C-alpha positions as CSV (number, residue, x, y, z in Angstrom):
1,M,53.7,-61.5,-48.1
2,S,53.4,-63.9,-51.0
3,F,54.2,-63.1,-54.6
4,S,51.8,-64.3,-57.3
5,V,51.9,-63.7,-61.1
6,S,49.1,-61.4,-62.2
7,S,46.5,-62.5,-64.8
8,S,47.9,-59.8,-67.1
9,Y,51.4,-61.3,-66.8
10,E,50.0,-64.7,-67.6
11,K,48.2,-63.3,-70.7
12,L,51.4,-61.6,-71.8
13,R,53.4,-64.8,-71.3
14,S,50.9,-66.7,-73.5
15,I,51.2,-64.1,-76.2
16,V,55.0,-64.2,-76.1
17,D,54.9,-68.0,-76.4
18,I,52.7,-68.0,-79.5
19,T,54.3,-65.0,-81.2
20,P,55.6,-65.9,-84.7
21,N,59.3,-66.5,-84.9
22,D,59.7,-63.6,-87.4
23,A,62.6,-61.2,-86.5
24,L,60.5,-58.1,-87.5
25,P,56.8,-57.4,-87.3
26,S,54.8,-57.3,-90.5
27,P,54.1,-53.9,-92.1
28,A,50.4,-54.5,-91.4
29,A,51.1,-55.0,-87.7
30,L,53.2,-51.8,-87.6
31,L,50.4,-49.8,-89.4
32,K,47.8,-51.2,-87.0
33,A,49.8,-50.3,-84.0
34,A,50.4,-46.8,-85.3
35,N,46.8,-46.2,-86.1
36,S,45.7,-47.4,-82.7
37,L,47.5,-44.6,-80.9
38,P,45.2,-41.9,-79.5
39,T,45.6,-38.4,-80.9
40,T,45.5,-36.9,-77.4
41,I,45.2,-37.9,-73.8
42,P,41.6,-39.0,-73.0
43,S,39.6,-36.8,-70.6
44,K,38.3,-40.0,-69.1
45,G,40.5,-43.0,-69.0
46,L,39.7,-46.2,-70.9
47,G,40.1,-48.2,-67.8
48,E,42.6,-50.9,-67.0
49,A,40.9,-53.8,-68.9
50,A,40.5,-51.8,-72.2
51,T,44.0,-50.5,-71.9
52,E,45.4,-53.9,-71.3
53,A,43.6,-55.2,-74.3
54,H,44.9,-52.3,-76.4
55,L,48.5,-53.0,-75.3
56,L,48.3,-56.7,-76.0
57,S,46.3,-56.7,-79.2
58,D,47.5,-53.5,-80.9
59,I,50.9,-52.5,-79.5
60,V,52.7,-55.8,-78.8
61,P,52.3,-57.1,-82.4
62,G,54.3,-54.1,-83.5
63,F,57.4,-55.0,-81.6
64,N,60.5,-56.5,-83.2
65,G,61.9,-59.8,-82.2
66,P,65.1,-59.9,-80.1
67,K,63.1,-61.5,-77.3
68,T,61.1,-64.0,-79.4
69,S,63.3,-64.8,-82.4
70,S,66.7,-66.3,-82.7
71,N,67.2,-64.5,-86.0
72,Y,67.2,-60.9,-84.8
73,Y,70.8,-59.8,-85.6
74,G,70.2,-56.0,-85.7
75,F,71.5,-54.5,-82.5
76,V,73.6,-56.5,-80.1
77,T,70.5,-57.0,-78.0
78,G,70.7,-60.5,-76.7
79,G,67.4,-62.0,-75.6
80,V,65.9,-62.4,-72.2
81,L,66.6,-65.6,-70.3
82,P,63.5,-67.0,-68.6
83,I,64.7,-66.5,-65.0
84,A,65.9,-63.0,-66.0
85,E,62.3,-62.2,-67.0
86,V,61.0,-63.5,-63.7
87,A,63.6,-61.5,-61.8
88,D,62.7,-58.3,-63.8
89,N,59.1,-58.7,-62.9
90,I,60.0,-59.1,-59.2
91,V,62.0,-55.8,-59.6
92,T,58.9,-54.1,-60.8
93,A,56.6,-55.7,-58.2
94,F,58.7,-54.7,-55.2
95,D,60.2,-51.5,-56.6
96,Q,63.3,-51.3,-54.4
97,N,65.3,-48.1,-54.0
98,V,68.9,-49.3,-54.6
99,S,70.6,-45.9,-54.2
100,V,71.7,-46.1,-50.6
101,H,73.2,-49.1,-48.9
102,L,70.9,-49.7,-45.9
103,P,71.3,-53.4,-45.1
104,D,69.1,-53.2,-42.0
105,Q,66.3,-52.1,-44.3
106,S,66.7,-54.0,-47.6
107,I,68.9,-56.8,-48.9
108,S,68.9,-55.2,-52.4
109,T,72.3,-53.5,-52.3
110,V,73.9,-56.6,-50.8
111,V,72.5,-58.6,-53.7
112,E,73.8,-56.0,-56.2
113,D,77.3,-56.3,-54.7
114,K,77.1,-60.1,-54.9
115,A,75.9,-59.9,-58.5
116,S,78.8,-57.7,-59.6
117,S,81.4,-59.9,-57.8
118,M,79.9,-63.0,-59.5
119,L,80.1,-61.2,-62.8
120,A,83.8,-60.4,-62.2
121,E,84.4,-64.1,-61.5
122,L,82.6,-65.1,-64.7
123,L,84.9,-62.7,-66.7
124,D,88.0,-64.1,-65.0
125,L,88.9,-60.9,-63.1
126,S,91.1,-61.3,-60.1
127,A,90.5,-59.6,-56.8
128,G,91.0,-55.9,-56.4
129,W,88.3,-54.6,-58.7
130,N,86.5,-52.9,-55.8
131,G,84.8,-50.1,-57.8
132,R,81.9,-51.9,-59.3
133,V,78.6,-50.4,-60.3
134,F,75.7,-51.3,-62.6
135,T,74.7,-48.7,-65.2
136,T,72.1,-48.2,-67.9
137,G,74.5,-49.6,-70.6
138,A,77.8,-49.1,-72.3
139,T,77.2,-45.3,-72.9
140,G,76.8,-44.7,-69.1
141,S,79.8,-46.9,-68.4
142,N,82.0,-45.1,-70.9
143,I,80.9,-41.8,-69.3
144,L,82.1,-43.2,-65.9
145,G,85.4,-44.4,-67.6
146,L,86.2,-41.0,-69.0
147,A,85.1,-39.2,-65.9
148,C,87.4,-41.4,-63.8
149,G,90.2,-41.0,-66.3
150,R,89.8,-37.2,-66.3
151,E,89.8,-37.2,-62.5
152,A,92.9,-39.3,-62.3
153,V,95.1,-37.7,-64.9
154,I,94.4,-34.1,-63.9
155,S,94.5,-34.8,-60.2
156,N,98.0,-36.3,-60.6
157,R,99.1,-32.9,-62.0
158,L,97.3,-31.1,-59.2
159,R,99.1,-33.1,-56.6
160,D,102.4,-32.4,-58.3
161,A,101.5,-28.7,-57.9
162,G,100.8,-29.3,-54.2
163,I,97.0,-28.9,-54.6
164,T,94.8,-31.5,-52.8
165,D,91.5,-30.5,-54.2
166,S,90.0,-32.8,-56.8
167,V,88.7,-32.1,-60.3
168,G,85.2,-33.0,-59.1
169,E,85.5,-30.3,-56.6
170,L,87.2,-27.6,-58.7
171,G,85.7,-28.2,-62.1
172,V,87.6,-29.1,-65.2
173,L,88.6,-25.5,-66.2
174,T,89.8,-24.4,-62.8
175,A,91.6,-27.7,-62.2
176,C,93.4,-27.6,-65.5
177,M,94.5,-24.0,-64.9
178,K,95.9,-24.8,-61.5
179,A,97.6,-28.0,-62.7
180,G,99.1,-26.5,-65.8
181,V,97.2,-28.9,-68.0
182,K,96.6,-27.5,-71.5
183,E,94.8,-30.4,-73.1
184,V,93.2,-33.7,-72.2
185,Q,93.1,-36.2,-75.0
186,V,91.4,-39.6,-75.5
187,L,93.5,-41.9,-77.6
188,T,91.7,-44.8,-79.3
189,T,90.9,-46.6,-82.6
190,M,87.5,-47.1,-84.2
191,C,85.8,-46.4,-80.9
192,H,82.0,-46.7,-80.3
193,S,80.1,-43.5,-80.9
194,S,79.3,-43.4,-77.2
195,L,82.9,-42.5,-76.5
196,Y,82.5,-39.2,-78.3
197,K,79.3,-38.6,-76.4
198,A,81.1,-39.4,-73.1
199,A,83.9,-37.0,-74.0
200,S,81.3,-34.3,-74.5
201,V,79.4,-35.0,-71.3
202,V,82.5,-35.0,-69.1
203,G,83.7,-31.7,-70.5
204,L,86.6,-32.9,-72.7
205,G,84.8,-32.3,-76.0
206,R,84.4,-34.6,-78.9
207,V,87.4,-33.2,-80.6
208,S,89.6,-34.6,-77.7
209,V,89.0,-38.1,-79.1
210,K,91.9,-39.0,-81.4
211,E,92.0,-42.2,-83.4
212,L,95.4,-43.9,-83.9
213,P,94.8,-46.6,-86.6
214,F,97.5,-49.1,-87.3
215,S,96.9,-48.9,-91.1
216,S,94.2,-48.2,-93.6
217,D,93.7,-51.9,-94.0
218,E,93.5,-52.5,-90.2
219,P,92.0,-49.3,-88.8
220,W,90.6,-51.1,-85.8
221,R,94.1,-52.0,-84.5
222,M,95.9,-49.4,-82.4
223,D,99.3,-48.1,-83.6
224,I,101.5,-48.4,-80.5
225,G,104.2,-46.2,-82.0
226,M,101.6,-43.4,-82.6
227,L,100.3,-44.0,-79.1
228,E,103.7,-43.5,-77.5
229,S,104.3,-40.3,-79.6
230,E,101.0,-38.8,-78.3
231,L,101.7,-39.8,-74.7
232,Q,105.1,-38.0,-75.0
233,R,103.2,-34.8,-75.3
234,S,102.8,-35.0,-71.5
235,E,105.9,-32.8,-71.3
236,K,103.9,-30.0,-73.0
237,G,101.1,-30.0,-70.5
238,V,99.0,-32.7,-72.3
239,V,97.4,-35.5,-70.3
240,S,95.9,-38.6,-71.8
241,I,93.2,-41.3,-71.4
242,I,93.8,-44.4,-73.5
243,S,90.6,-46.2,-74.6
244,I,90.9,-49.7,-76.1
245,S,88.1,-51.3,-78.0
246,A,87.7,-54.9,-77.1
247,G,85.2,-55.8,-79.8
248,E,84.7,-53.0,-82.3
249,V,81.0,-52.5,-82.9
250,N,81.0,-53.0,-86.7
251,S,83.4,-55.9,-87.0
252,G,83.8,-57.4,-83.5
253,L,87.6,-57.1,-83.9
254,F,89.9,-56.2,-81.0
255,A,92.1,-53.0,-81.1
256,V,94.8,-55.0,-79.2
257,N,94.9,-58.7,-79.7
258,E,98.0,-59.8,-77.9
259,L,98.8,-59.9,-74.2
260,E,102.3,-58.6,-74.9
261,L,100.9,-55.5,-76.6
262,M,98.5,-54.8,-73.7
263,Q,101.4,-55.2,-71.3
264,K,103.3,-52.6,-73.3
265,I,100.4,-50.2,-73.3
266,R,100.1,-50.6,-69.5
267,R,103.8,-49.7,-69.1
268,L,103.4,-46.7,-71.4
269,A,100.3,-45.6,-69.4
270,D,102.3,-45.8,-66.1
271,R,105.3,-44.0,-67.6
272,Y,103.3,-41.1,-68.8
273,G,100.6,-40.9,-66.2
274,A,97.7,-42.0,-68.5
275,W,94.5,-43.7,-67.6
276,L,93.9,-47.0,-69.3
277,H,90.2,-47.7,-70.1
278,V,88.8,-50.7,-72.0
279,D,85.4,-50.6,-73.8
280,A,84.6,-54.3,-73.8
281,A,80.8,-54.1,-74.1
282,F,80.6,-57.5,-75.7
283,G,84.3,-58.5,-76.3
284,F,84.7,-59.0,-72.6
285,F,82.6,-62.2,-72.8
286,A,85.2,-63.9,-75.0
287,R,87.1,-64.5,-71.8
288,A,84.2,-66.8,-70.7
289,L,84.3,-69.1,-73.7
290,P,85.2,-72.7,-73.2
291,D,89.0,-73.1,-72.6
292,T,89.5,-75.4,-75.7
293,D,91.5,-75.3,-78.9
294,E,88.3,-74.2,-80.7
295,F,88.3,-70.9,-79.0
296,K,91.9,-70.5,-78.1
297,A,92.6,-67.7,-80.7
298,L,89.5,-65.8,-79.6
299,R,90.1,-66.1,-75.9
300,S,93.7,-64.9,-76.4
301,K,92.3,-61.6,-77.7
302,G,90.7,-60.9,-74.4
303,L,93.9,-61.4,-72.4
304,G,95.1,-58.2,-70.9
305,I,91.8,-56.5,-70.3
306,E,92.5,-57.0,-66.6
307,L,95.5,-54.6,-67.0
308,A,93.1,-51.7,-67.4
309,D,92.3,-49.0,-64.9
310,S,88.6,-49.2,-65.8
311,I,86.4,-51.5,-68.0
312,T,83.0,-51.0,-69.7
313,G,80.7,-53.9,-70.2
314,D,77.1,-54.8,-71.0
315,C,74.9,-57.4,-69.5
316,H,71.9,-56.8,-71.7
317,K,74.0,-58.0,-74.6
318,M,75.5,-61.5,-74.3
319,L,74.4,-62.1,-70.7
320,N,70.7,-61.9,-72.0
321,V,69.1,-59.9,-69.2
322,P,66.5,-57.2,-70.0
323,Y,67.4,-53.7,-71.2
324,D,68.8,-51.6,-69.7
325,C,71.8,-53.1,-67.9
326,G,75.5,-52.3,-68.2
327,F,78.3,-52.4,-65.8
328,F,81.5,-50.5,-64.9
329,F,84.5,-51.9,-63.1
330,T,87.5,-49.9,-61.8
331,R,90.2,-50.6,-59.2
332,S,89.6,-47.4,-57.4
333,V,86.4,-46.7,-55.4
334,D,88.1,-43.5,-54.2
335,I,88.2,-42.1,-57.7
336,L,84.6,-43.0,-58.4
337,N,83.5,-41.4,-55.1
338,S,85.6,-38.3,-55.9
339,V,83.6,-37.7,-59.1
340,F,80.1,-39.1,-58.2
341,Q,79.6,-38.4,-54.5
342,N,76.5,-36.6,-53.2
343,P,77.8,-34.2,-50.7
344,N,75.7,-32.3,-48.1
345,A,72.7,-34.7,-48.3
346,A,72.2,-36.0,-44.7
347,Y,69.1,-37.9,-45.7
348,L,71.2,-40.1,-48.0
349,A,73.6,-41.2,-45.3
350,A,74.4,-44.9,-45.6
351,D,75.4,-47.6,-43.3
352,P,79.2,-47.4,-43.0
353,S,80.4,-50.7,-44.4
354,S,82.4,-52.3,-47.1
355,I,79.7,-51.8,-49.7
356,P,79.5,-48.2,-50.9
357,S,76.1,-46.6,-51.7
358,P,75.6,-46.8,-55.5
359,L,74.5,-43.2,-55.7
360,N,78.0,-42.2,-54.6
361,I,79.9,-44.2,-57.2
362,G,77.6,-43.9,-60.3
363,L,75.6,-41.5,-62.4
364,E,72.1,-42.0,-61.0
365,N,70.6,-41.3,-57.6
366,S,67.3,-42.9,-58.8
367,R,68.1,-46.4,-59.9
368,R,66.2,-49.5,-61.0
369,F,67.3,-52.8,-59.3
370,R,68.8,-54.0,-62.6
371,A,71.3,-56.2,-60.7
372,L,68.6,-58.7,-59.7
373,P,68.2,-60.3,-63.2
374,V,72.0,-60.5,-63.4
375,Y,72.2,-62.2,-60.0
376,A,69.4,-64.6,-61.1
377,V,70.9,-65.7,-64.4
378,L,74.4,-66.2,-62.9
379,L,72.9,-68.3,-60.1
380,A,70.5,-70.2,-62.2
381,Y,72.8,-71.1,-65.1
382,G,76.3,-70.9,-63.9
383,R,79.7,-70.5,-65.6
384,D,79.6,-73.7,-67.7
385,H,76.1,-73.0,-69.2
386,F,77.1,-69.5,-70.2
387,A,80.3,-70.8,-71.7
388,E,78.2,-73.1,-74.0
389,V,75.8,-70.3,-74.9
390,F,78.6,-68.1,-75.9
391,A,80.2,-71.0,-77.8
392,R,77.0,-71.5,-79.8
393,Q,76.9,-67.8,-80.7
394,V,80.4,-67.8,-81.9
395,R,79.9,-71.0,-83.9
396,L,76.9,-69.5,-85.7
397,A,78.9,-66.3,-86.5
398,R,81.7,-68.4,-87.9
399,R,79.4,-70.6,-89.9
400,V,77.8,-67.5,-91.5
401,A,81.3,-66.0,-92.1
402,K,82.4,-69.2,-93.9
403,F,79.3,-69.1,-96.1
404,L,79.9,-65.5,-97.0
405,H,83.6,-66.2,-97.8
406,E,82.6,-69.0,-100.2
407,S,79.7,-67.2,-101.7
408,K,79.9,-65.9,-105.3
409,G,77.5,-63.0,-104.5
410,Y,78.8,-61.7,-101.2
411,E,82.1,-60.4,-99.8
412,L,83.1,-61.0,-96.3
413,L,84.6,-58.0,-94.6
414,P,87.1,-56.8,-93.7
415,K,89.5,-58.2,-96.3
416,S,92.4,-60.0,-94.7
417,A,95.8,-61.3,-95.6
418,L,95.2,-64.1,-93.1
419,S,94.1,-67.5,-94.2
420,P,90.3,-68.2,-94.2
421,E,90.8,-70.6,-91.3
422,A,92.6,-67.9,-89.2
423,V,89.8,-65.4,-90.0
424,F,87.1,-67.8,-88.9
425,R,88.9,-68.8,-85.7
426,G,89.2,-65.1,-84.9
427,T,85.5,-64.3,-85.5
428,H,83.6,-63.5,-82.4
429,I,79.8,-62.7,-82.7
430,I,79.9,-60.0,-85.4
431,V,79.9,-60.6,-89.1
432,I,80.2,-57.8,-91.6
433,F,79.7,-58.2,-95.3
434,R,78.4,-56.6,-98.6
435,A,77.2,-57.8,-102.0
436,R,79.9,-58.0,-104.7
437,D,77.5,-56.0,-106.9
438,D,77.8,-52.5,-105.7
439,T,74.5,-51.5,-107.2
440,I,72.7,-53.8,-104.7
441,N,74.4,-52.6,-101.5
442,A,72.4,-49.4,-101.1
443,E,69.3,-51.5,-100.6
444,L,70.7,-54.8,-99.4
445,V,69.8,-54.2,-95.7
446,K,66.2,-53.3,-96.8
447,R,66.0,-56.4,-99.0
448,I,67.1,-58.7,-96.2
449,N,64.9,-57.2,-93.5
450,A,61.9,-57.2,-95.9
451,T,61.8,-61.0,-95.6
452,R,61.0,-60.4,-91.9
453,K,62.7,-63.8,-91.3
454,M,65.9,-62.2,-90.0
455,C,67.0,-58.7,-89.2
456,V,70.4,-57.1,-89.9
457,S,71.7,-53.6,-89.3
458,G,73.3,-51.3,-91.9
459,T,76.7,-49.8,-91.5
460,K,79.6,-48.6,-93.6
461,W,83.1,-50.1,-94.2
462,D,85.7,-48.2,-96.2
463,G,83.1,-45.5,-96.7
464,K,80.7,-47.9,-98.5
465,P,77.4,-49.5,-97.4
466,A,77.7,-52.8,-95.6
467,C,75.5,-55.2,-93.6
468,R,76.2,-56.4,-90.0
469,I,75.0,-59.5,-88.3
470,A,75.3,-59.5,-84.5
471,V,74.6,-62.8,-82.8
472,S,73.9,-62.5,-79.1
473,T,70.7,-64.4,-78.1
474,W,70.6,-67.5,-75.9
475,R,68.1,-69.0,-78.4
476,V,70.8,-69.8,-81.0
477,D,70.7,-73.2,-82.7
478,V,73.7,-73.3,-85.0
479,E,72.3,-75.7,-87.6
480,R,68.8,-74.3,-87.8
481,D,69.9,-70.7,-87.8
482,S,72.8,-70.9,-90.2
483,N,70.5,-72.7,-92.6
484,L,67.9,-69.9,-92.3
485,V,70.6,-67.2,-92.8
486,Q,72.0,-68.8,-95.9
487,E,68.5,-69.3,-97.3
488,V,67.6,-65.6,-96.8
489,L,70.9,-64.3,-98.1
490,K,70.7,-66.5,-101.2
491,S,67.1,-65.5,-101.8
492,V,67.7,-61.8,-101.8
493,L,70.4,-62.2,-104.5
494,K,68.5,-65.1,-106.2
495,E,71.6,-67.2,-105.8
496,K,71.4,-70.8,-106.9
497,E,74.5,-72.2,-105.2
């Protein structure tokens, strides 16, 4: 069977190629798209040709530009590399079921396993990370991380009580009662909001998430002394999951930025029976930057991630594959299987081999073959190419940070006692800032995005409005894009410098 690109796909590609480089669609395009929507389902369909024309001429112009613009800095979206787009269309065309490992029927799960092992190599993880599964994104991966952590810390207490049943079998309430566990806490700092969602989903509750900030000036850093004090509550029937943010979403800063501190946290986790999880949705990729003096400070912040029990990551960010694609790594397939197995389903029986069926180690039974674009980009571009892509992204973020630091109208956040050079060398792909004139900040994001030339997201820092630039597309050109960012930021304040 041969595979050929459809005429519709060719039309779509031509439209993408000629789409203006604006980061956001015009208000007129958005209005046209909204007005083109039917009020109800038609009794008789429009037909494929008319629907195709509607999609391409009405709907597509209303999309924003993470795929087509290098200046979309809103969400950490990345772009889509050309070979990833090809692979994603192959995924749709052949519609594989990648739930059960059946290598005599399809190569798909074998490819998925290879993609995840190549990804581990790119991120400089040693052997032993045998629990690997692709997810919908960081939220799904954080749910897996807390579910595994919950399973591990409570099951340890169950075994101490001579009980062999797992939490997945007994349920959280019964397991805690039998194990004498009074509380499960998640210890973190400035975590992503999805960690609170994950805590709710796995039955721990959002109130279980406790932030342990180093100080009011550095709230993203974890206070190791406070961490140890919380872990010592294990003597009172409290068990703990530690969640480290490797790349805080607003600032890109790392909760733990020294290998020695991660080693200390690992020792504390072992001493008190805690699970150590790292949310490294985009910070993980700092480990794949070129090994040069230019990136030495930033690469050092990613050291120690390998000491975790589980790691969250996202491919649809800096790896530039289509939404949705996250990944989850853990050292223990057994714990994953204990939580996520599908018991008593004979029709889901897999080939007994070294590759576990994804449905028994992840959230979903019905899964898209999202690993194929990951496999394609890693094979097509390789380690060195991605190192240079990541380097360009960091260089652009640093160039923008330097401009903001020197600007009379803007304030680079967070404020730091470090030298400007040290701040710039520690900048990853996120830049957060505000106008010095507080009366402007309430509408600064709106002003910037109204240019349509670039897109930023709004956030808060120290309880006040701020703007965030997130650089994650492979299309980055440092000179061109830094000039455009400076031009836009000057124009919205009417700066003359």
